[in-house]
C-alpha positions as CSV (number, residue, x, y, z in Angstrom):
1,M,-28.3,-18.9,17.8
2,A,-26.2,-16.3,16.0
3,Q,-22.6,-17.2,15.2
4,V,-20.0,-14.4,15.6
5,L,-17.6,-14.4,12.6
6,E,-14.4,-12.3,12.6
7,F,-13.5,-10.6,9.4
8,K,-9.8,-9.8,9.1
9,L,-8.0,-7.2,6.9
10,P,-7.5,-9.1,3.6
11,D,-4.5,-9.1,1.4
12,L,-5.2,-6.2,-0.9
13,G,-2.8,-7.5,-3.5
14,E,0.6,-6.5,-5.0
15,G,2.5,-7.4,-1.9
16,L,0.9,-4.9,0.4
17,T,1.4,-5.8,4.1
18,E,-0.6,-3.1,5.9
19,A,-3.2,-0.4,5.5
20,E,-4.4,2.6,7.5
21,I,-8.0,3.0,8.5
22,V,-9.2,6.2,7.0
23,R,-13.0,6.1,7.7
24,W,-15.3,3.5,9.2
25,L,-18.5,3.1,7.1
26,V,-20.4,1.1,9.8
27,Q,-21.0,1.4,13.5
28,V,-21.2,-1.3,16.2
29,G,-24.8,-2.5,16.1
30,D,-25.3,-1.8,12.4
31,V,-26.8,-4.5,10.2
32,V,-24.6,-5.2,7.2
33,A,-25.3,-7.1,4.0
34,V,-22.9,-9.5,2.2
35,D,-20.3,-7.5,0.2
36,Q,-21.3,-4.2,1.8
37,P,-18.2,-1.9,2.3
38,V,-17.5,-1.5,6.0
39,V,-14.3,0.5,6.1
40,E,-12.2,2.7,3.8
41,V,-8.5,2.1,4.1
42,E,-5.4,3.7,2.6
43,T,-2.6,1.5,1.4
44,A,0.7,2.4,0.0
45,K,-1.0,2.2,-3.4
46,A,-4.5,3.7,-3.2
47,M,-7.6,4.3,-1.2
48,V,-9.8,1.1,-1.0
49,E,-13.2,0.4,0.3
50,V,-13.2,-3.1,1.9
51,P,-16.4,-5.1,1.6
52,C,-17.3,-7.6,4.3
53,P,-18.0,-11.2,3.1
54,Y,-20.6,-11.8,5.9
55,G,-24.1,-10.4,6.4
56,G,-25.4,-9.8,10.0
57,V,-25.0,-7.4,12.9
58,V,-21.7,-5.7,13.6
59,T,-20.7,-6.6,17.2
60,A,-17.2,-5.1,17.3
61,R,-14.7,-2.9,15.4
62,F,-11.0,-3.1,15.7
63,G,-8.8,0.0,15.3
64,E,-9.6,3.7,15.3
65,E,-9.4,6.0,12.3
66,G,-5.8,6.7,11.6
67,T,-4.6,3.4,12.9
68,E,-2.4,1.2,10.8
69,L,-3.3,-2.5,10.7
70,P,-1.2,-5.4,9.2
71,V,-2.8,-7.8,6.8
72,G,-4.5,-10.5,8.8
73,A,-5.4,-8.3,11.7
74,P,-9.1,-8.3,12.6
75,L,-11.4,-5.5,11.3
76,I,-14.8,-6.3,12.6
77,T,-16.9,-9.2,14.1
78,V,-20.3,-9.9,12.7
79,A,-23.1,-11.9,14.4
80,V,-24.4,-14.0,11.5
81,G,-27.5,-16.2,11.4
82,A,-30.8,-16.4,13.3
83,P,-30.6,-14.5,16.7
84,A,-31.1,-16.2,19.9
85,S,-34.7,-16.7,21.1
86,G,-36.2,-13.4,22.4
87,A,-33.3,-11.3,21.0
88,D,-34.1,-7.9,19.7
89,T,-33.2,-7.7,16.0
90,T,-34.0,-4.0,15.7
91,A,-30.9,-2.2,14.5
92,P,-30.0,1.2,16.2
93,A,-30.8,4.4,14.5
94,G,-28.4,5.2,11.7
95,S,-28.0,1.6,10.6
96,R,-27.3,1.3,6.9
97,T,-29.4,-1.8,6.4
98,P,-32.9,-2.1,7.7
99,A,-33.4,-4.7,10.4
100,R,-35.4,-7.8,9.5
101,P,-38.6,-8.6,11.5
102,A,-38.0,-10.8,14.5
103,G,-38.7,-14.5,13.9
104,N,-38.1,-14.2,10.1
105,A,-35.2,-16.6,10.3
106,A,-35.6,-17.7,6.7
107,E,-34.4,-14.3,5.5
108,E,-31.5,-14.0,7.9
109,P,-28.1,-14.6,6.3
110,E,-26.8,-18.1,7.1
111,A,-23.5,-18.7,8.6
112,S,-22.5,-20.5,5.4
113,E,-23.5,-17.5,3.2
114,G,-20.5,-16.4,1.2
115,S,-19.3,-13.3,-0.5
116,G,-19.5,-12.7,-4.2
117,N,-16.9,-9.9,-4.0
118,V,-13.4,-11.4,-3.9
119,L,-10.3,-9.7,-2.6
120,V,-7.0,-11.5,-2.2
121,G,-7.2,-13.3,1.1
122,Y,-10.9,-14.1,1.3
123,G,-13.5,-15.1,-1.2
124,T,-16.8,-16.6,-1.9
125,G,-16.3,-19.8,0.0
126,A,-18.2,-20.7,3.2
127,P,-16.4,-20.6,6.5
128,P,-15.4,-24.0,7.9
129,A,-18.4,-25.7,9.5
130,R,-16.7,-26.8,12.7
131,R,-18.1,-27.0,16.2
132,P,-17.4,-23.8,18.1
133,R,-15.4,-23.8,21.3
134,V,-15.2,-21.1,23.8
135,R,-11.8,-19.4,24.2
136,P,-10.9,-18.6,27.8
137,Q,-10.5,-14.9,28.6
138,P,-7.7,-13.3,30.6
139,P,-8.4,-12.7,34.3
140,G,-10.5,-9.5,34.8
141,T,-11.5,-9.3,31.1
142,T,-15.1,-8.5,30.6
143,T,-17.1,-8.6,27.4
144,P,-18.5,-5.1,26.7
145,P,-22.3,-4.9,26.6
146,P,-23.8,-4.5,23.1
147,A,-25.0,-1.1,21.9
148,S,-28.5,-0.1,22.8
149,G,-31.0,-1.8,20.5
150,S,-28.4,-4.0,18.8
151,A,-28.3,-7.7,18.7
152,P,-26.4,-9.2,21.6
153,A,-22.8,-10.2,20.8
154,A,-22.1,-13.9,21.1
155,P,-19.4,-15.1,23.5
156,A,-15.9,-15.0,22.3
157,Q,-15.3,-18.0,19.9
158,D,-12.5,-19.7,18.3
159,T,-11.6,-17.5,15.4
160,H,-10.4,-20.4,13.4
161,L,-14.1,-20.7,12.7
162,A,-14.4,-17.1,11.7
163,A,-11.2,-16.6,9.8
164,P,-11.7,-16.9,6.0
165,A,-9.7,-19.4,4.1
166,G,-6.1,-18.5,3.1
167,G,-5.2,-16.5,6.2
168,T,-1.5,-15.9,6.8
169,R,0.1,-18.0,9.5
170,V,3.4,-17.9,11.2
171,G,5.1,-21.2,12.3
172,G,1.8,-23.1,11.9
173,D,0.8,-22.5,15.6
174,A,-1.6,-19.6,15.4
175,P,-2.8,-17.1,12.8
176,V,-0.8,-13.9,12.6
177,N,-2.4,-11.1,14.5
178,G,-5.6,-12.6,15.6
179,D,-7.0,-15.3,17.7
180,G,-9.9,-13.5,19.3
181,P,-11.2,-10.1,20.5
182,V,-9.9,-8.6,23.7
183,N,-12.1,-6.1,25.3
184,G,-14.1,-5.0,22.4
185,D,-12.0,-2.6,20.2
186,G,-8.7,-3.6,21.7
187,P,-6.0,-5.5,19.9
188,V,-6.5,-9.1,18.9
189,N,-3.5,-11.3,19.3
190,G,-2.5,-14.8,18.4
191,D,0.3,-16.3,20.4
192,G,-1.9,-18.6,22.4
193,P,-2.8,-18.3,26.1
194,V,-0.6,-16.7,28.7
195,N,-0.1,-19.5,31.3
196,G,-3.3,-20.9,30.0
197,D,-5.3,-17.8,30.8
198,G,-5.5,-15.8,27.5
199,P,-3.7,-14.6,24.4
200,V,-0.4,-12.8,24.3
201,P,-1.0,-9.1,23.7
202,V,1.0,-8.8,20.5
203,I,-0.4,-7.5,17.2
204,S,2.6,-6.8,15.1
205,P,4.1,-9.8,13.1
206,L,7.5,-8.0,13.2
207,V,7.5,-8.1,17.0
208,R,6.7,-11.8,16.9
209,R,9.4,-12.6,14.5
210,L,12.0,-10.5,16.4
211,A,11.1,-12.4,19.6
212,R,11.1,-15.8,17.8
213,E,14.4,-15.3,16.1
214,N,16.1,-14.4,19.4
215,G,14.5,-17.2,21.4
216,L,12.5,-14.8,23.6
217,D,9.3,-16.0,25.3
218,L,6.7,-13.3,24.8
219,R,4.6,-14.7,27.7
220,E,7.1,-13.4,30.2
221,L,6.9,-9.7,28.9
222,T,4.8,-6.9,30.2
223,G,3.8,-4.6,27.4
224,S,4.1,-0.9,27.6
225,G,1.4,-0.2,25.0
226,P,-2.3,0.3,25.4
227,D,-4.0,-2.5,27.3
228,G,-0.6,-4.1,27.9
229,L,0.2,-4.4,24.2
230,I,3.7,-5.7,23.7
231,L,5.6,-3.3,21.4
232,R,8.9,-3.6,19.5
233,A,10.6,-1.4,22.1
234,D,9.6,-3.9,24.8
235,V,11.2,-6.8,23.0
236,E,14.4,-4.8,22.2
237,Y,14.7,-3.8,25.8
238,A,14.3,-7.3,27.0
239,L,16.9,-8.5,24.5
240,R,19.4,-5.9,25.7
241,A,18.7,-6.8,29.3
242,A,19.2,-10.5,28.5
243,A,22.5,-9.8,26.8
244,A,23.7,-7.8,29.8
245,Q,22.9,-10.8,32.0
246,G,24.9,-13.2,29.9
247,G,22.6,-14.0,27.0
248,R,19.7,-15.4,29.0
249,T,16.8,-15.8,26.6
250,T,14.0,-15.7,29.2
251,A,13.1,-12.0,29.5
252,P,13.4,-10.0,32.7
253,Q,10.6,-7.8,33.7
254,P,11.0,-4.5,31.8
255,E,11.5,-1.2,33.6
256,P,8.5,0.9,34.4
257,Q,7.0,3.0,31.6
258,A,8.9,6.0,32.9
259,R,12.0,4.6,31.2
260,V,10.5,5.6,27.9
261,A,10.8,9.3,28.8
262,A,14.2,8.9,30.7
263,Q,17.1,10.8,29.2
264,P,20.6,9.3,28.9
265,A,23.0,10.4,31.6
266,D,25.6,11.5,29.0
267,P,24.0,13.8,26.4
268,A,26.8,13.0,24.0
269,K,25.7,9.4,23.9
270,A,22.0,10.4,23.3
271,P,20.4,9.3,20.0
272,A,20.4,12.1,17.4
273,S,16.7,12.4,17.6
274,T,16.9,13.1,21.3
275,A,20.0,15.2,21.3
276,L,18.6,17.6,18.7
277,G,15.7,18.5,21.0
278,G,12.4,19.7,19.5
279,G,11.0,19.3,16.0
280,T,8.0,17.9,14.2
281,R,8.0,14.2,13.4
282,V,6.2,13.1,10.2
283,P,5.6,9.3,10.1
284,L,6.9,7.6,6.9
285,K,3.7,5.7,6.2
286,G,1.2,5.3,3.4
287,V,2.2,6.7,0.0
288,R,5.2,8.6,1.6
289,G,6.5,5.5,3.2
290,A,6.1,3.4,0.1
291,V,8.0,6.0,-2.0
292,A,10.8,6.1,0.6
293,D,11.1,2.3,0.6
294,K,11.1,2.0,-3.2
295,L,13.6,4.8,-3.8
296,S,15.9,3.4,-1.1
297,R,15.8,0.0,-2.7
298,S,16.5,1.5,-6.1
299,R,19.6,3.3,-4.7
300,R,20.8,0.1,-2.9
301,E,20.4,-2.3,-5.8
302,I,20.7,-0.4,-9.1
303,P,24.1,1.0,-10.3
304,D,22.5,3.9,-12.1
305,A,24.1,6.5,-14.4
306,T,22.6,9.7,-15.9
307,C,23.2,11.4,-19.3
308,W,21.4,14.5,-20.6
309,V,21.1,16.7,-23.6
310,D,19.5,20.0,-24.5
311,A,17.0,19.9,-27.5
312,D,15.2,22.5,-29.6
313,A,11.5,21.7,-29.1
314,T,10.2,24.5,-31.3
315,E,9.1,22.1,-34.1
316,L,7.5,19.7,-31.6
317,M,5.4,22.6,-30.2
318,R,4.4,23.7,-33.7
319,A,3.4,20.1,-34.6
320,R,1.3,19.9,-31.6
321,A,-0.4,23.2,-32.3
322,A,-1.1,22.0,-35.9
323,M,-2.7,18.8,-34.6
324,N,-5.0,20.5,-32.2
325,A,-6.0,23.1,-34.8
326,A,-7.1,20.3,-37.2
327,G,-10.0,19.5,-34.9
328,G,-10.8,16.5,-32.8
329,P,-9.6,15.7,-29.3
330,K,-6.7,17.8,-28.1
331,I,-3.3,16.1,-28.0
332,S,-1.3,16.6,-24.9
333,L,2.5,17.3,-24.9
334,L,2.9,14.3,-22.5
335,A,1.3,12.0,-25.0
336,L,3.7,13.2,-27.8
337,L,6.7,12.6,-25.5
338,A,5.3,9.1,-24.6
339,R,4.9,8.3,-28.3
340,I,8.5,9.3,-28.8
341,C,9.6,7.1,-25.9
342,T,7.8,4.0,-27.2
343,A,9.5,4.6,-30.6
344,A,12.9,4.9,-29.0
345,L,12.3,1.8,-26.9
346,A,11.5,-0.2,-30.1
347,R,15.0,0.8,-31.3
348,Y,16.7,0.3,-28.0
349,P,14.9,-2.6,-26.2
350,E,17.7,-3.0,-23.6
351,L,16.1,-0.1,-21.7
352,N,12.7,-1.8,-21.5
353,S,13.9,-4.6,-19.3
354,T,14.5,-5.7,-15.7
355,V,17.2,-7.5,-13.9
356,D,16.6,-10.9,-12.3
357,L,19.3,-11.0,-9.6
358,A,18.5,-14.6,-8.6
359,A,19.0,-16.0,-12.1
360,R,21.7,-13.3,-13.0
361,E,19.8,-12.5,-16.2
362,V,18.5,-9.4,-17.9
363,V,14.9,-9.9,-18.9
364,R,13.9,-7.9,-22.0
365,L,10.2,-7.2,-21.9
366,D,7.9,-7.5,-24.9
367,H,5.4,-4.9,-24.0
368,V,5.9,-1.3,-23.0
369,H,3.9,-0.4,-19.9
370,L,4.7,3.2,-19.5
371,G,4.6,4.8,-16.0
372,F,4.4,8.6,-15.6
373,A,5.1,10.5,-12.4
374,A,2.0,12.4,-11.0
375,Q,2.1,14.7,-8.0
376,T,-1.0,14.5,-5.9
377,E,-2.1,15.7,-2.4
378,R,-1.3,12.2,-1.1
379,G,2.2,12.4,-2.6
380,L,4.0,11.2,-5.6
381,V,2.4,8.3,-7.5
382,V,3.3,6.6,-10.8
383,P,0.2,5.4,-12.7
384,V,0.9,3.0,-15.5
385,V,-0.4,3.1,-19.1
386,R,-0.7,-0.5,-20.3
387,D,0.6,-1.4,-23.7
388,A,1.6,2.2,-24.5
389,H,3.5,1.0,-27.6
390,A,0.1,0.0,-29.1
391,R,-1.6,3.4,-28.6
392,D,-1.5,6.5,-30.8
393,A,-1.2,10.0,-29.5
394,E,-4.9,10.4,-29.1
395,G,-5.3,7.2,-27.2
396,L,-2.3,8.1,-25.0
397,T,-3.8,11.5,-24.2
398,A,-7.1,10.0,-23.1
399,E,-5.4,7.4,-20.9
400,F,-3.1,10.0,-19.3
401,A,-6.2,12.1,-18.5
402,R,-8.1,9.2,-17.0
403,L,-5.2,8.1,-14.8
404,T,-4.3,11.6,-13.7
405,E,-7.9,12.3,-12.6
406,A,-8.0,9.0,-10.7
407,A,-4.6,9.8,-9.1
408,R,-5.9,13.2,-7.8
409,A,-9.1,11.5,-6.5
410,G,-7.1,8.8,-4.8
411,T,-9.1,6.0,-6.6
412,L,-6.2,4.3,-8.5
413,T,-6.2,0.6,-8.1
414,P,-3.0,-1.3,-7.2
415,G,-3.1,-2.8,-10.7
416,E,-2.9,0.8,-12.1
417,L,0.1,1.6,-10.0
418,T,2.3,-1.4,-10.7
419,G,3.8,-3.4,-13.5
420,G,5.5,-0.5,-15.3
421,T,8.5,-1.2,-17.6
422,F,9.7,2.3,-18.2
423,T,8.9,5.7,-16.6
424,L,8.4,9.2,-18.1
425,N,8.9,12.0,-15.6
426,N,7.9,15.5,-16.7
427,Y,9.3,17.5,-13.9
428,G,9.2,20.6,-16.1
429,V,5.7,21.3,-14.7
430,F,7.4,22.4,-11.5
431,G,9.4,25.1,-13.4
432,V,12.8,23.3,-13.3
433,D,15.2,22.6,-16.1
434,G,16.9,19.4,-15.1
435,S,17.1,16.5,-12.7
436,T,18.8,13.2,-12.2
437,P,15.8,10.9,-11.7
438,I,15.9,7.8,-9.4
439,I,14.9,4.7,-11.4
440,N,11.5,3.3,-10.4
441,H,12.6,-0.2,-9.2
442,P,12.6,-2.8,-10.8
443,E,12.6,-0.9,-14.1
444,A,15.8,-0.2,-16.0
445,A,15.5,3.5,-17.0
446,M,13.6,6.7,-16.6
447,L,13.4,9.7,-19.0
448,G,13.2,13.1,-17.4
449,V,11.8,16.2,-19.2
450,G,12.5,19.7,-18.0
451,R,10.5,22.9,-18.7
452,I,10.3,24.2,-22.3
453,V,11.4,27.8,-22.3
454,P,12.6,30.4,-24.8
455,K,16.4,30.5,-25.0
456,P,19.1,31.7,-27.4
457,W,20.0,28.9,-29.8
458,V,22.0,28.5,-32.9
459,H,19.5,27.6,-35.6
460,E,20.6,27.1,-39.2
461,G,23.8,28.9,-38.5
462,E,22.3,31.9,-36.9
463,L,21.5,32.9,-33.3
464,A,17.8,32.7,-32.7
465,V,15.3,32.5,-29.8
466,R,14.0,28.9,-29.7
467,Q,11.9,26.7,-27.4
468,V,14.6,24.7,-25.6
469,V,14.1,21.7,-23.3
470,Q,16.6,19.6,-21.3
471,L,16.2,15.8,-21.5
472,S,17.9,13.5,-19.0
473,L,18.0,9.7,-19.0
474,T,18.9,7.7,-15.8
475,F,19.6,4.0,-16.7
476,D,20.7,0.8,-15.0
477,H,24.3,0.2,-16.1
478,R,23.8,-3.5,-15.8
479,V,21.4,-3.7,-18.7
480,C,23.5,-1.6,-21.2
481,D,26.5,0.6,-21.5
482,G,26.7,4.4,-22.2
483,G,26.6,3.9,-26.0
484,T,23.1,2.4,-25.9
485,A,21.8,4.9,-23.4
486,G,23.3,7.8,-25.4
487,G,21.8,6.4,-28.6
488,F,18.4,6.2,-27.0
489,L,18.6,9.8,-25.7
490,R,19.9,11.1,-29.0
491,Y,17.0,9.5,-30.8
492,V,14.5,11.1,-28.4
493,A,16.2,14.5,-28.9
494,D,16.1,14.1,-32.7
495,C,12.3,13.3,-32.6
496,V,11.8,16.4,-30.3
497,E,13.7,18.6,-32.7
498,Q,12.3,17.0,-35.9
499,P,8.9,15.3,-35.2
500,A,8.9,14.0,-38.8
501,V,11.5,11.4,-37.7
502,L,8.6,9.6,-36.0
503,L,7.0,9.0,-39.4
504,R,9.4,6.2,-39.9
505,T,7.9,4.2,-37.1
506,L,4.1,4.9,-37.7
């Protein structure tokens, strides 16, 4: 008898809480192998192919392409193990893995077969070997028939059997976002039965927390989302209605769905988004949402200040041309600027630090992990060059090229996008002279570099046309004062104007 296991969206690391389904790699009825990628998702960090830790027949998928799912929400269910007697094991046309002959049970993946490909949140361990118990379905719910030619789906089971070890739980009562499938591809919820008849249709952990913190019983709500899914708007409406009735925590029945489109009687009291009329709404999600969150946090927490200086970069450009004319791999301008940054941080280590608010301490870091801003089709990302202080100009050039290509292809890993200690932002590539960068939280500083253009400049007492660049430093005023920041920026400018200054640190 095949066992249906549920595979949930794993924790993809680095504090990520959700991911958007970009492309399904399998269909219902496909036969999948252990560790076979089944879906491509986009997180706030990168595009990731998620491998399934189970081998068997896909019996259900959860979420359409473009849907955002929180960590812990179900992705697919897989029928694992020997099929029931007389079942057809032939996979439908288009399956990615050939079906095994009927009766060859020895070659079928066992229910205890684990994955060798580990992501945070699931691993190589076997699922708990507990006796399955059938979960009651809500009235009127029917299990969808399997796809033609596919292995029949087993009855709905207790997903505590299917959930990999380490799943996130809220309050210890039920797993977050997932106690069993509802109507095939519909939402999977985990608040227990409604009056003993089925699960509460809630998929968002934020909705659960909002209801729990306000003492609201979700079992008494009627959701306005697809298939009766309870949305945040439903909870907020119920709380407002309860407050109007004297703080009663048991929720009244919500208004009909028509209330969603209803306009306020007084236009002056309408929300700004409604009063302004038309317009195009762009969701703050994925990379754009992550950037918005990080920049907002930086502005809230960091008392930043900016100083800037113009520098004559003529000698730096000549030095680079001489290096490249000598043969060997070409040296990029960004690599030379990075080398200058690491030398400056060695002199002013206060700017290679972070602030521990809980301990009220400034933590000075031993290694320079240099982030650099890269604009891609998916938005602004900041790849990180590990141990930049230990690399020469040639090594920095190669690493910048590798990370830039990965950023454009959308294949950067979360580890390559986090852990920076200082950021270099070359916004001169956009044809602008200056900027006041926002610090990449939780770092303490960012150096901005404008375009290098011919300008009139006093050189050796005479007016001349020189290659001039504007440098700006935004720094966390908690880690140092203006004297330190000014000293750092002046040293960078001196190295730009006279690259031979760097010879002291080589």
